[in-house]
PDB file of N, H, CA, C and O in Angstrom:
ATOM      1  N   MET A   1     -14.582  11.699 -30.178  1.00  0.00           N
ATOM      2  CA  MET A   1     -15.526  12.511 -29.440  1.00  0.00           C
ATOM      3  C   MET A   1     -15.007  13.958 -29.481  1.00  0.00           C
ATOM      4  O   MET A   1     -13.829  14.216 -29.234  1.00  0.00           O
ATOM      5  N   ASP A   2     -15.885  14.864 -29.788  1.00  0.00           N
ATOM      6  H   ASP A   2     -16.842  14.654 -29.989  1.00  0.00           H
ATOM      7  CA  ASP A   2     -15.423  16.246 -29.848  1.00  0.00           C
ATOM      8  C   ASP A   2     -15.292  16.842 -28.444  1.00  0.00           C
ATOM      9  O   ASP A   2     -15.758  16.265 -27.462  1.00  0.00           O
ATOM     10  N   ASP A   3     -14.666  17.976 -28.375  1.00  0.00           N
ATOM     11  H   ASP A   3     -14.288  18.446 -29.172  1.00  0.00           H
ATOM     12  CA  ASP A   3     -14.320  18.589 -27.095  1.00  0.00           C
ATOM     13  C   ASP A   3     -15.553  18.925 -26.260  1.00  0.00           C
ATOM     14  O   ASP A   3     -15.550  18.735 -25.044  1.00  0.00           O
ATOM     15  N   LYS A   4     -16.597  19.418 -26.902  1.00  0.00           N
ATOM     16  H   LYS A   4     -16.600  19.572 -27.890  1.00  0.00           H
ATOM     17  CA  LYS A   4     -17.816  19.794 -26.172  1.00  0.00           C
ATOM     18  C   LYS A   4     -18.482  18.567 -25.544  1.00  0.00           C
ATOM     19  O   LYS A   4     -18.907  18.609 -24.390  1.00  0.00           O
ATOM     20  N   ALA A   5     -18.567  17.489 -26.298  1.00  0.00           N
ATOM     21  H   ALA A   5     -18.221  17.455 -27.236  1.00  0.00           H
ATOM     22  CA  ALA A   5     -19.199  16.266 -25.792  1.00  0.00           C
ATOM     23  C   ALA A   5     -18.391  15.708 -24.620  1.00  0.00           C
ATOM     24  O   ALA A   5     -18.965  15.251 -23.631  1.00  0.00           O
ATOM     25  N   ARG A   6     -17.075  15.745 -24.727  1.00  0.00           N
ATOM     26  H   ARG A   6     -16.609  16.116 -25.530  1.00  0.00           H
ATOM     27  CA  ARG A   6     -16.230  15.240 -23.644  1.00  0.00           C
ATOM     28  C   ARG A   6     -16.431  16.062 -22.372  1.00  0.00           C
ATOM     29  O   ARG A   6     -16.520  15.504 -21.279  1.00  0.00           O
ATOM     30  N   LYS A   7     -16.503  17.378 -22.512  1.00  0.00           N
ATOM     31  H   LYS A   7     -16.431  17.832 -23.401  1.00  0.00           H
ATOM     32  CA  LYS A   7     -16.709  18.250 -21.348  1.00  0.00           C
ATOM     33  C   LYS A   7     -18.065  18.004 -20.707  1.00  0.00           C
ATOM     34  O   LYS A   7     -18.179  17.991 -19.481  1.00  0.00           O
ATOM     35  N   GLU A   8     -19.100  17.807 -21.529  1.00  0.00           N
ATOM     36  H   GLU A   8     -19.007  17.817 -22.525  1.00  0.00           H
ATOM     37  CA  GLU A   8     -20.438  17.515 -20.998  1.00  0.00           C
ATOM     38  C   GLU A   8     -20.456  16.192 -20.241  1.00  0.00           C
ATOM     39  O   GLU A   8     -21.051  16.090 -19.168  1.00  0.00           O
ATOM     40  N   ARG A   9     -19.792  15.170 -20.814  1.00  0.00           N
ATOM     41  H   ARG A   9     -19.309  15.253 -21.686  1.00  0.00           H
ATOM     42  CA  ARG A   9     -19.735  13.870 -20.146  1.00  0.00           C
ATOM     43  C   ARG A   9     -18.995  13.989 -18.819  1.00  0.00           C
ATOM     44  O   ARG A   9     -19.437  13.443 -17.808  1.00  0.00           O
ATOM     45  N   ASN A  10     -17.869  14.702 -18.820  1.00  0.00           N
ATOM     46  H   ASN A  10     -17.510  15.145 -19.641  1.00  0.00           H
ATOM     47  CA  ASN A  10     -17.098  14.876 -17.590  1.00  0.00           C
ATOM     48  C   ASN A  10     -17.916  15.596 -16.528  1.00  0.00           C
ATOM     49  O   ASN A  10     -17.879  15.229 -15.354  1.00  0.00           O
ATOM     50  N   LYS A  11     -18.651  16.619 -16.939  1.00  0.00           N
ATOM     51  H   LYS A  11     -18.681  16.918 -17.893  1.00  0.00           H
ATOM     52  CA  LYS A  11     -19.493  17.368 -16.004  1.00  0.00           C
ATOM     53  C   LYS A  11     -20.561  16.449 -15.393  1.00  0.00           C
ATOM     54  O   LYS A  11     -20.772  16.440 -14.180  1.00  0.00           O
ATOM     55  N   TYR A  12     -21.227  15.678 -16.262  1.00  0.00           N
ATOM     56  H   TYR A  12     -21.056  15.685 -17.247  1.00  0.00           H
ATOM     57  CA  TYR A  12     -22.257  14.757 -15.782  1.00  0.00           C
ATOM     58  C   TYR A  12     -21.675  13.743 -14.794  1.00  0.00           C
ATOM     59  O   TYR A  12     -22.250  13.504 -13.732  1.00  0.00           O
ATOM     60  N   MET A  13     -20.527  13.146 -15.149  1.00  0.00           N
ATOM     61  H   MET A  13     -20.060  13.340 -16.012  1.00  0.00           H
ATOM     62  CA  MET A  13     -19.934  12.129 -14.280  1.00  0.00           C
ATOM     63  C   MET A  13     -19.478  12.733 -12.954  1.00  0.00           C
ATOM     64  O   MET A  13     -19.602  12.093 -11.910  1.00  0.00           O
ATOM     65  N   ARG A  14     -18.954  13.955 -12.984  1.00  0.00           N
ATOM     66  H   ARG A  14     -18.854  14.475 -13.832  1.00  0.00           H
ATOM     67  CA  ARG A  14     -18.548  14.628 -11.755  1.00  0.00           C
ATOM     68  C   ARG A  14     -19.746  14.815 -10.830  1.00  0.00           C
ATOM     69  O   ARG A  14     -19.656  14.568  -9.628  1.00  0.00           O
ATOM     70  N   GLU A  15     -20.873  15.255 -11.401  1.00  0.00           N
ATOM     71  H   GLU A  15     -20.947  15.457 -12.378  1.00  0.00           H
ATOM     72  CA  GLU A  15     -22.097  15.435 -10.614  1.00  0.00           C
ATOM     73  C   GLU A  15     -22.609  14.097 -10.086  1.00  0.00           C
ATOM     74  O   GLU A  15     -23.010  13.994  -8.927  1.00  0.00           O
ATOM     75  N   TRP A  16     -22.594  13.064 -10.946  1.00  0.00           N
ATOM     76  H   TRP A  16     -22.269  13.147 -11.888  1.00  0.00           H
ATOM     77  CA  TRP A  16     -23.083  11.749 -10.538  1.00  0.00           C
ATOM     78  C   TRP A  16     -22.242  11.201  -9.393  1.00  0.00           C
ATOM     79  O   TRP A  16     -22.779  10.672  -8.420  1.00  0.00           O
ATOM     80  N   ARG A  17     -20.913  11.329  -9.509  1.00  0.00           N
ATOM     81  H   ARG A  17     -20.476  11.760 -10.299  1.00  0.00           H
ATOM     82  CA  ARG A  17     -20.038  10.820  -8.446  1.00  0.00           C
ATOM     83  C   ARG A  17     -20.275  11.541  -7.132  1.00  0.00           C
ATOM     84  O   ARG A  17     -20.223  10.919  -6.072  1.00  0.00           O
ATOM     85  N   SER A  18     -20.535  12.849  -7.180  1.00  0.00           N
ATOM     86  H   SER A  18     -20.577  13.355  -8.042  1.00  0.00           H
ATOM     87  CA  SER A  18     -20.765  13.594  -5.945  1.00  0.00           C
ATOM     88  C   SER A  18     -22.092  13.194  -5.300  1.00  0.00           C
ATOM     89  O   SER A  18     -22.220  13.253  -4.077  1.00  0.00           O
ATOM     90  N   LYS A  19     -23.073  12.791  -6.096  1.00  0.00           N
ATOM     91  H   LYS A  19     -22.968  12.743  -7.090  1.00  0.00           H
ATOM     92  CA  LYS A  19     -24.366  12.370  -5.562  1.00  0.00           C
ATOM     93  C   LYS A  19     -24.373  10.912  -5.123  1.00  0.00           C
ATOM     94  O   LYS A  19     -25.217  10.517  -4.319  1.00  0.00           O
ATOM     95  N   ASN A  20     -23.442  10.100  -5.639  1.00  0.00           N
ATOM     96  H   ASN A  20     -22.756  10.421  -6.292  1.00  0.00           H
ATOM     97  CA  ASN A  20     -23.448   8.656  -5.390  1.00  0.00           C
ATOM     98  C   ASN A  20     -22.113   8.187  -4.811  1.00  0.00           C
ATOM     99  O   ASN A  20     -21.509   7.239  -5.313  1.00  0.00           O
ATOM    100  N   LYS A  21     -21.664   8.853  -3.760  1.00  0.00           N
ATOM    101  H   LYS A  21     -22.155   9.623  -3.352  1.00  0.00           H
ATOM    102  CA  LYS A  21     -20.366   8.514  -3.178  1.00  0.00           C
ATOM    103  C   LYS A  21     -20.312   7.068  -2.697  1.00  0.00           C
ATOM    104  O   LYS A  21     -19.264   6.427  -2.769  1.00  0.00           O
ATOM    105  N   ASP A  22     -21.433   6.556  -2.210  1.00  0.00           N
ATOM    106  H   ASP A  22     -22.284   7.076  -2.151  1.00  0.00           H
ATOM    107  CA  ASP A  22     -21.459   5.177  -1.732  1.00  0.00           C
ATOM    108  C   ASP A  22     -21.247   4.185  -2.876  1.00  0.00           C
ATOM    109  O   ASP A  22     -20.555   3.183  -2.700  1.00  0.00           O
ATOM    110  N   LYS A  23     -21.830   4.450  -4.038  1.00  0.00           N
ATOM    111  H   LYS A  23     -22.393   5.264  -4.181  1.00  0.00           H
ATOM    112  CA  LYS A  23     -21.657   3.567  -5.190  1.00  0.00           C
ATOM    113  C   LYS A  23     -20.234   3.617  -5.721  1.00  0.00           C
ATOM    114  O   LYS A  23     -19.673   2.594  -6.111  1.00  0.00           O
ATOM    115  N   VAL A  24     -19.651   4.813  -5.734  1.00  0.00           N
ATOM    116  H   VAL A  24     -20.107   5.645  -5.416  1.00  0.00           H
ATOM    117  CA  VAL A  24     -18.272   4.970  -6.201  1.00  0.00           C
ATOM    118  C   VAL A  24     -17.335   4.202  -5.268  1.00  0.00           C
ATOM    119  O   VAL A  24     -16.445   3.491  -5.733  1.00  0.00           O
ATOM    120  N   LYS A  25     -17.532   4.343  -3.954  1.00  0.00           N
ATOM    121  H   LYS A  25     -18.255   4.921  -3.577  1.00  0.00           H
ATOM    122  CA  LYS A  25     -16.682   3.645  -2.989  1.00  0.00           C
ATOM    123  C   LYS A  25     -16.835   2.136  -3.118  1.00  0.00           C
ATOM    124  O   LYS A  25     -15.845   1.407  -3.048  1.00  0.00           O
ATOM    125  N   ALA A  26     -18.059   1.659  -3.303  1.00  0.00           N
ATOM    126  H   ALA A  26     -18.863   2.251  -3.359  1.00  0.00           H
ATOM    127  CA  ALA A  26     -18.287   0.223  -3.454  1.00  0.00           C
ATOM    128  C   ALA A  26     -17.594  -0.313  -4.706  1.00  0.00           C
ATOM    129  O   ALA A  26     -17.005  -1.394  -4.676  1.00  0.00           O
ATOM    130  N   ALA A  27     -17.661   0.434  -5.794  1.00  0.00           N
ATOM    131  H   ALA A  27     -18.139   1.312  -5.818  1.00  0.00           H
ATOM    132  CA  ALA A  27     -17.014   0.000  -7.032  1.00  0.00           C
ATOM    133  C   ALA A  27     -15.497  -0.031  -6.860  1.00  0.00           C
ATOM    134  O   ALA A  27     -14.841  -0.958  -7.335  1.00  0.00           O
ATOM    135  N   GLN A  28     -14.937   0.965  -6.189  1.00  0.00           N
ATOM    136  H   GLN A  28     -15.470   1.718  -5.802  1.00  0.00           H
ATOM    137  CA  GLN A  28     -13.496   0.986  -5.954  1.00  0.00           C
ATOM    138  C   GLN A  28     -13.069  -0.167  -5.049  1.00  0.00           C
ATOM    139  O   GLN A  28     -12.031  -0.788  -5.276  1.00  0.00           O
ATOM    140  N   ASP A  29     -13.869  -0.450  -4.028  1.00  0.00           N
ATOM    141  H   ASP A  29     -14.712   0.055  -3.844  1.00  0.00           H
ATOM    142  CA  ASP A  29     -13.558  -1.567  -3.130  1.00  0.00           C
ATOM    143  C   ASP A  29     -13.568  -2.892  -3.883  1.00  0.00           C
ATOM    144  O   ASP A  29     -12.670  -3.717  -3.713  1.00  0.00           O
ATOM    145  N   ARG A  30     -14.604  -3.096  -4.731  1.00  0.00           N
ATOM    146  H   ARG A  30     -15.334  -2.426  -4.869  1.00  0.00           H
ATOM    147  CA  ARG A  30     -14.658  -4.320  -5.529  1.00  0.00           C
ATOM    148  C   ARG A  30     -13.450  -4.437  -6.438  1.00  0.00           C
ATOM    149  O   ARG A  30     -12.867  -5.515  -6.556  1.00  0.00           O
ATOM    150  N   TYR A  31     -13.068  -3.350  -7.078  1.00  0.00           N
ATOM    151  H   TYR A  31     -13.542  -2.474  -6.982  1.00  0.00           H
ATOM    152  CA  TYR A  31     -11.922  -3.359  -7.995  1.00  0.00           C
ATOM    153  C   TYR A  31     -10.658  -3.796  -7.265  1.00  0.00           C
ATOM    154  O   TYR A  31      -9.941  -4.681  -7.731  1.00  0.00           O
ATOM    155  N   TRP A  32     -10.388  -3.173  -6.119  1.00  0.00           N
ATOM    156  H   TRP A  32     -10.971  -2.454  -5.741  1.00  0.00           H
ATOM    157  CA  TRP A  32      -9.137  -3.477  -5.423  1.00  0.00           C
ATOM    158  C   TRP A  32      -9.158  -4.859  -4.785  1.00  0.00           C
ATOM    159  O   TRP A  32      -8.112  -5.496  -4.666  1.00  0.00           O
ATOM    160  N   GLU A  33     -10.336  -5.335  -4.370  1.00  0.00           N
ATOM    161  H   GLU A  33     -11.186  -4.817  -4.467  1.00  0.00           H
ATOM    162  CA  GLU A  33     -10.439  -6.696  -3.847  1.00  0.00           C
ATOM    163  C   GLU A  33     -10.102  -7.705  -4.945  1.00  0.00           C
ATOM    164  O   GLU A  33      -9.339  -8.642  -4.714  1.00  0.00           O
ATOM    165  N   LYS A  34     -10.669  -7.515  -6.137  1.00  0.00           N
ATOM    166  H   LYS A  34     -11.290  -6.754  -6.325  1.00  0.00           H
ATOM    167  CA  LYS A  34     -10.380  -8.413  -7.251  1.00  0.00           C
ATOM    168  C   LYS A  34      -8.910  -8.342  -7.632  1.00  0.00           C
ATOM    169  O   LYS A  34      -8.278  -9.369  -7.883  1.00  0.00           O
ATOM    170  N   LYS A  35      -8.372  -7.146  -7.676  1.00  0.00           N
ATOM    171  H   LYS A  35      -8.885  -6.312  -7.473  1.00  0.00           H
ATOM    172  CA  LYS A  35      -6.983  -6.963  -8.085  1.00  0.00           C
ATOM    173  C   LYS A  35      -6.045  -7.629  -7.088  1.00  0.00           C
ATOM    174  O   LYS A  35      -5.081  -8.285  -7.485  1.00  0.00           O
ATOM    175  N   SER A  36      -6.320  -7.465  -5.797  1.00  0.00           N
ATOM    176  H   SER A  36      -7.102  -6.932  -5.475  1.00  0.00           H
ATOM    177  CA  SER A  36      -5.440  -8.062  -4.798  1.00  0.00           C
ATOM    178  C   SER A  36      -5.594  -9.584  -4.763  1.00  0.00           C
ATOM    179  O   SER A  36      -4.607 -10.287  -4.542  1.00  0.00           O
ATOM    180  N   SER A  37      -6.792 -10.107  -4.972  1.00  0.00           N
ATOM    181  H   SER A  37      -7.593  -9.536  -5.151  1.00  0.00           H
ATOM    182  CA  SER A  37      -6.963 -11.561  -4.952  1.00  0.00           C
ATOM    183  C   SER A  37      -6.294 -12.189  -6.170  1.00  0.00           C
ATOM    184  O   SER A  37      -5.806 -13.315  -6.079  1.00  0.00           O
ATOM    185  N   GLY A  38      -6.259 -11.515  -7.274  1.00  0.00           N
ATOM    186  H   GLY A  38      -6.656 -10.601  -7.348  1.00  0.00           H
ATOM    187  CA  GLY A  38      -5.592 -12.027  -8.464  1.00  0.00           C
ATOM    188  C   GLY A  38      -4.087 -12.068  -8.282  1.00  0.00           C
ATOM    189  O   GLY A  38      -3.437 -12.996  -8.762  1.00  0.00           O
ATOM    190  N   LYS A  39      -3.522 -11.094  -7.605  1.00  0.00           N
ATOM    191  H   LYS A  39      -4.050 -10.339  -7.215  1.00  0.00           H
ATOM    192  CA  LYS A  39      -2.073 -11.061  -7.353  1.00  0.00           C
ATOM    193  C   LYS A  39      -1.657 -12.213  -6.455  1.00  0.00           C
ATOM    194  O   LYS A  39      -0.640 -12.863  -6.694  1.00  0.00           O
ATOM    195  N   GLU A  40      -2.456 -12.465  -5.413  1.00  0.00           N
ATOM    196  H   GLU A  40      -3.283 -11.937  -5.218  1.00  0.00           H
ATOM    197  CA  GLU A  40      -2.112 -13.551  -4.471  1.00  0.00           C
ATOM    198  C   GLU A  40      -2.117 -14.896  -5.192  1.00  0.00           C
ATOM    199  O   GLU A  40      -1.259 -15.740  -4.933  1.00  0.00           O
ATOM    200  N   ALA A  41      -3.056 -15.096  -6.076  1.00  0.00           N
ATOM    201  H   ALA A  41      -3.753 -14.410  -6.287  1.00  0.00           H
ATOM    202  CA  ALA A  41      -3.151 -16.369  -6.776  1.00  0.00           C
ATOM    203  C   ALA A  41      -1.967 -16.560  -7.714  1.00  0.00           C
ATOM    204  O   ALA A  41      -1.469 -17.676  -7.864  1.00  0.00           O
ATOM    205  N   SER A  42      -1.514 -15.485  -8.344  1.00  0.00           N
ATOM    206  H   SER A  42      -1.919 -14.579  -8.222  1.00  0.00           H
ATOM    207  CA  SER A  42      -0.427 -15.634  -9.294  1.00  0.00           C
ATOM    208  C   SER A  42       0.941 -15.773  -8.610  1.00  0.00           C
ATOM    209  O   SER A  42       1.876 -16.297  -9.216  1.00  0.00           O
ATOM    210  N   ILE A  43       1.069 -15.315  -7.366  1.00  0.00           N
ATOM    211  H   ILE A  43       0.309 -14.889  -6.875  1.00  0.00           H
ATOM    212  CA  ILE A  43       2.333 -15.402  -6.640  1.00  0.00           C
ATOM    213  C   ILE A  43       2.580 -16.848  -6.200  1.00  0.00           C
ATOM    214  O   ILE A  43       3.711 -17.328  -6.268  1.00  0.00           O
ATOM    215  N   CYS A  44       1.550 -17.531  -5.759  1.00  0.00           N
ATOM    216  H   CYS A  44       0.631 -17.140  -5.704  1.00  0.00           H
ATOM    217  CA  CYS A  44       1.707 -18.898  -5.241  1.00  0.00           C
ATOM    218  C   CYS A  44       2.015 -19.881  -6.273  1.00  0.00           C
ATOM    219  O   CYS A  44       2.171 -21.064  -5.971  1.00  0.00           O
TER     220      CYS A  44
END
C-alpha cells in the first residue's frame, strides 16, 4: 500500500472511531473477554 492510501485509510478510521465510540468499546470488550476466557481454560 502506498503512503497516500495508508494516510487516507488512517484518516477515515480515525473519523469512524470518533463517530462510533460505542462500537469500538464493544469490540474491545469482546476481544478482552475472549482473551481472558481462553487464558483461564488453558491454565486449568
